[in-house]
C-alpha positions as CSV (number, residue, x, y, z in Angstrom):
1,X,0.0,0.0,0.0
2,X,1.6,3.3,-1.1
3,X,0.6,6.7,0.2
4,X,2.8,9.7,-0.2
5,X,0.5,12.2,1.4
6,X,0.0,12.8,5.1
7,X,-3.7,12.0,4.9
8,X,-4.6,9.4,7.5
9,X,-5.6,6.1,5.8
10,X,-7.8,4.9,8.6
11,X,-7.1,2.2,11.2
12,X,-7.1,-0.7,8.8
13,X,-5.1,1.2,6.2
14,X,-2.5,2.2,8.8
15,X,-1.9,-1.4,9.8
16,X,-1.6,-2.3,6.1
17,X,1.0,0.4,5.7
18,X,3.0,-1.1,8.6
19,X,2.5,-4.8,7.6
20,X,3.2,-4.1,3.9
21,X,1.2,-7.0,2.4
22,X,2.8,-6.4,-1.0
23,X,6.1,-7.9,0.5
24,X,4.5,-11.1,1.8
25,X,5.2,-13.1,-1.5
26,X,8.9,-12.8,-0.5
27,X,8.0,-15.0,2.4
28,X,5.6,-17.3,0.7
29,X,7.6,-18.1,-2.4
30,X,10.6,-19.8,-0.6
31,X,8.2,-22.1,1.3
32,X,6.5,-23.1,-1.9
33,X,9.8,-23.9,-3.5
34,X,11.1,-25.8,-0.5
35,X,7.9,-27.9,-0.4
36,X,8.1,-28.6,-4.1
37,X,11.7,-29.7,-3.9
38,X,10.7,-32.1,-1.1
39,X,7.8,-33.4,-3.2
40,X,10.1,-34.0,-6.2
41,X,12.2,-36.4,-4.0
42,X,9.5,-38.1,-1.9
43,X,6.3,-37.8,-3.8
44,X,4.3,-36.4,-0.8
45,X,3.9,-33.2,1.3
46,X,2.9,-33.4,5.0
47,X,0.0,-30.9,4.8
48,X,0.1,-29.9,8.5
49,X,3.8,-29.2,8.5
50,X,3.5,-27.3,5.2
51,X,0.7,-25.1,6.6
52,X,2.8,-24.4,9.7
53,X,5.8,-23.5,7.6
54,X,3.7,-21.0,5.6
55,X,2.3,-19.5,8.7
56,X,5.8,-19.2,10.2
57,X,7.3,-17.6,7.1
58,X,4.5,-15.0,6.9
59,X,4.9,-14.2,10.6
60,X,8.6,-13.6,10.1
61,X,8.0,-11.2,7.2
62,X,5.3,-9.3,9.1
63,X,7.4,-9.0,12.2
64,X,10.3,-7.7,10.1
65,X,8.1,-5.1,8.6
66,X,6.6,-4.0,11.9
67,X,10.0,-3.8,13.5
68,X,11.3,-1.9,10.5
69,X,8.5,0.6,10.8
70,X,8.9,1.4,14.5
71,X,12.7,1.0,14.5
72,X,12.9,3.7,11.8
73,X,10.6,6.0,13.8
74,X,12.5,5.4,17.0
75,X,15.7,6.6,15.3
76,X,14.0,9.8,14.0
77,X,14.9,9.0,10.4
78,X,11.6,10.5,9.1
79,X,12.7,14.0,10.2
80,X,16.1,14.1,8.7
81,X,16.4,15.1,5.1
82,X,13.7,13.9,2.6
83,X,12.8,10.3,2.4
84,X,11.8,8.8,-1.0
85,X,10.6,5.4,0.3
86,X,7.2,4.1,1.2
87,X,5.5,5.8,4.3
88,X,6.1,4.5,7.8
89,X,2.8,4.3,9.8
90,X,4.4,5.2,13.2
91,X,6.5,8.0,11.7
92,X,3.4,9.5,10.2
93,X,1.5,9.2,13.4
94,X,-1.1,6.8,11.9
95,X,-0.2,4.1,14.5
96,X,1.1,4.6,18.0
97,X,4.5,3.1,18.9
98,X,2.8,1.4,21.8
99,X,0.3,-0.3,19.6
100,X,3.0,-1.6,17.2
101,X,5.2,-2.8,20.0
102,X,2.3,-4.7,21.5
103,X,1.6,-6.2,18.1
104,X,5.2,-7.3,17.8
105,X,5.1,-8.9,21.3
106,X,1.8,-10.7,20.5
107,X,3.1,-12.0,17.1
108,X,6.4,-13.1,18.7
109,X,4.2,-15.1,21.1
110,X,2.3,-16.7,18.2
111,X,5.6,-17.5,16.4
112,X,7.1,-19.1,19.5
113,X,3.9,-21.2,20.0
114,X,4.0,-22.2,16.4
115,X,7.7,-23.0,16.6
116,X,7.2,-25.2,19.7
117,X,4.5,-27.1,17.8
118,X,7.0,-27.8,15.0
119,X,9.6,-28.8,17.5
120,X,7.2,-31.4,18.9
121,X,6.6,-32.8,15.4
122,X,10.2,-32.5,14.0
123,X,12.6,-32.2,16.9
124,X,15.0,-29.6,18.3
125,X,16.7,-28.5,15.0
126,X,13.5,-26.6,14.3
127,X,14.2,-24.5,17.4
128,X,17.6,-23.4,16.0
129,X,16.1,-22.5,12.7
130,X,13.1,-20.7,14.2
131,X,15.2,-18.8,16.8
132,X,17.7,-17.6,14.3
133,X,14.9,-16.4,12.0
134,X,13.1,-14.6,14.8
135,X,16.3,-12.9,16.0
136,X,17.1,-11.8,12.4
137,X,13.5,-10.4,11.9
138,X,13.8,-8.3,15.0
139,X,17.4,-7.3,14.6
140,X,17.1,-6.0,11.1
141,X,15.9,-2.6,12.5
142,X,16.1,-3.3,16.2
143,X,18.8,-3.5,18.9
144,X,21.8,-1.3,19.4
145,X,23.2,-1.9,16.0
146,X,20.5,-2.9,13.5
147,X,21.4,-4.9,10.4
148,X,19.8,-2.2,8.3
149,X,22.6,0.2,9.4
150,X,25.3,-2.1,8.0
151,X,26.2,-3.3,4.5
152,X,24.9,-6.8,5.4
153,X,21.2,-6.2,4.6
154,X,21.2,-7.9,1.2
155,X,23.3,-10.9,2.6
156,X,20.8,-11.3,5.5
157,X,17.9,-11.4,3.0
158,X,19.7,-13.9,0.9
159,X,20.4,-16.2,3.9
160,X,17.1,-16.0,5.7
161,X,14.6,-15.6,2.8
162,X,16.6,-17.9,0.5
163,X,18.9,-20.5,2.1
164,X,17.1,-20.9,5.5
165,X,13.5,-20.5,4.1
166,X,13.9,-22.9,1.2
167,X,16.2,-25.5,2.7
168,X,14.6,-25.3,6.1
169,X,11.2,-26.0,4.6
170,X,12.6,-28.9,2.5
171,X,14.2,-30.4,5.6
172,X,11.1,-29.8,7.8
173,X,8.9,-31.7,5.4
174,X,11.2,-34.5,4.3
175,X,14.1,-34.7,6.8
176,X,16.4,-34.5,3.7
177,X,18.3,-32.0,1.6
178,X,19.8,-32.1,-1.8
179,X,22.1,-30.1,-4.1
180,X,19.1,-29.1,-6.2
181,X,17.4,-27.8,-3.0
182,X,20.5,-25.7,-2.2
183,X,20.6,-24.3,-5.8
184,X,16.9,-23.4,-5.6
185,X,17.5,-21.7,-2.2
186,X,20.3,-19.6,-3.7
187,X,18.1,-18.6,-6.6
188,X,15.2,-17.4,-4.4
189,X,17.7,-15.8,-2.0
190,X,19.1,-13.7,-4.8
191,X,15.7,-12.4,-5.8
192,X,14.8,-11.6,-2.1
193,X,18.1,-9.7,-1.8
194,X,17.3,-7.8,-5.0
195,X,14.2,-6.4,-3.4
196,X,16.3,-5.0,-0.5
197,X,18.9,-3.8,-3.0
198,X,16.2,-1.6,-4.7
199,X,15.3,-0.1,-1.3
200,X,18.9,0.6,-0.4
201,X,19.7,2.0,-3.8
202,X,16.7,4.3,-3.7
203,X,17.4,5.5,-0.2
204,X,21.2,5.8,-0.3
205,X,21.3,9.6,0.0
206,X,18.9,9.7,2.9
207,X,20.5,6.7,4.5
208,X,23.9,8.4,4.5
209,X,22.3,11.4,6.3
210,X,20.9,9.2,9.1
211,X,24.1,7.2,9.5
212,X,23.1,4.0,7.7
213,X,26.1,2.4,6.0
214,X,24.4,0.1,3.5
215,X,26.1,-1.5,0.5
216,X,24.8,1.3,-1.7
217,X,26.0,4.0,0.7
218,X,29.5,2.6,1.1
219,X,30.2,1.6,-2.5
220,X,28.0,4.0,-4.4
221,X,25.4,3.9,-7.2
222,X,27.5,2.1,-9.8
223,X,28.3,-0.8,-7.5
224,X,24.7,-1.0,-6.4
225,X,23.6,-1.4,-10.0
226,X,26.2,-4.1,-10.6
227,X,24.9,-5.9,-7.5
228,X,21.4,-5.7,-8.8
229,X,22.5,-7.1,-12.1
230,X,24.2,-10.1,-10.4
231,X,21.2,-10.7,-8.1
232,X,18.8,-10.8,-11.1
233,X,21.1,-13.0,-13.3
234,X,22.1,-15.6,-10.8
235,X,18.7,-17.3,-10.4
236,X,18.6,-18.1,-14.1
237,X,22.1,-19.5,-13.9
238,X,20.9,-21.7,-11.0
239,X,18.0,-22.9,-13.1
240,X,20.4,-24.0,-15.8
241,X,22.5,-25.8,-13.2
242,X,19.5,-27.6,-11.8
243,X,18.4,-28.7,-15.3
244,X,21.9,-30.1,-15.9
245,X,22.2,-31.9,-12.6
246,X,18.7,-33.4,-12.9
247,X,19.0,-34.0,-16.6
248,X,15.5,-32.7,-16.9
249,X,14.6,-29.8,-19.2
250,X,11.6,-28.9,-17.2
251,X,13.8,-27.1,-14.7
252,X,14.4,-24.5,-17.5
253,X,10.8,-23.3,-17.1
254,X,11.8,-20.3,-15.0
255,X,14.0,-19.1,-17.9
256,X,10.8,-17.8,-19.5
257,X,11.1,-14.9,-17.0
258,X,14.6,-13.9,-18.1
259,X,13.4,-11.2,-20.5
260,X,11.3,-9.7,-17.7
261,X,14.4,-9.7,-15.4
262,X,16.5,-8.1,-18.1
263,X,14.0,-5.3,-18.6
264,X,13.6,-4.9,-14.9
265,X,17.4,-4.3,-14.5
266,X,17.4,-1.9,-17.4
267,X,14.5,0.1,-15.9
268,X,16.2,0.0,-12.5
269,X,19.4,1.5,-14.0
270,X,17.5,4.2,-15.9
271,X,14.9,5.0,-13.2
272,X,14.9,8.6,-12.1
273,X,15.8,9.2,-8.5
274,X,12.9,9.3,-6.1
275,X,9.6,7.6,-5.6
276,X,9.7,6.0,-9.1
277,X,11.8,3.2,-7.5
278,X,8.8,2.1,-5.6
279,X,7.3,0.7,-8.8
280,X,10.6,-1.1,-9.4
281,X,10.4,-2.6,-6.0
282,X,6.9,-4.0,-6.5
283,X,8.1,-5.5,-9.8
284,X,10.8,-7.4,-8.0
285,X,8.2,-8.7,-5.5
286,X,6.2,-10.1,-8.5
287,X,9.3,-11.4,-10.3
288,X,10.4,-13.3,-7.2
289,X,7.0,-14.9,-6.7
290,X,6.5,-15.8,-10.3
291,X,10.0,-17.3,-10.4
292,X,9.2,-19.3,-7.2
293,X,5.9,-20.6,-8.7
294,X,7.6,-21.6,-12.0
295,X,10.5,-23.3,-10.2
296,X,8.1,-25.1,-7.8
297,X,6.0,-26.2,-10.8
298,X,9.1,-27.5,-12.5
299,X,10.0,-29.6,-9.5
300,X,6.5,-31.0,-9.2
301,X,6.5,-31.8,-13.0
302,X,9.9,-33.5,-12.6
303,X,8.3,-36.0,-10.2
304,X,5.0,-36.4,-12.1
305,X,6.7,-36.9,-15.5
């Protein structure tokens, strides 16, 4: 939900601003891919565990977004310079900090309860995965030195919304992992990191003013564009590698999105500074989810055929 004015969007709209539903496919896509990779090997998906994995992934994304909203406000970033990004509900006064903090505590409680349920079904390794994911979600814009203030944001997105989410789901459902699962995790992780790279590239001038030392701030616009090119190209290289390893042409299905990715990078590089990057961001969200669906479909077809 994008609003650039100071007009109050109403209670429901304010919560949607903080939750950012447009970003939720970043959480859903990796779980779908992980489940599909497991199905490709075993021919089945434990429905209960799959639903729990989906719920857990969505909770982590929502918690990250809420913490990002209030963490930004707590550090006064809205009142330094001129932001170009999407509005923050707490910074605009649409939601109170107390209400958002309470929501974070309640959702953390739900996440812990869900995690304990998965521990009972799958054992203590789930605790390590869940705990690390929860800490990362809260630490992105929380704590004394948030991840968002370092050049490690894109790497964190790659790890937790790619490697951990895809391979964690695969292991949760099948108790196994494979090289193809790792390659698919890397592919999805790159696209998840690309979404954050757009944010950081768009906000690099403002981030420098508020003391954030992101990749784009430290290395500049040219390096940021090169990073974006690599993040958009690598998933298709991974698809080629999966097709070769499995000797199944069906894994080339995601390559149908290569022209869209190429155009996206071109538009990213030519995009005028400012709020126009928000449209680029939403296109990355859609590309990641479409790639995830195609890759998952390829994995399922590899089993069926």
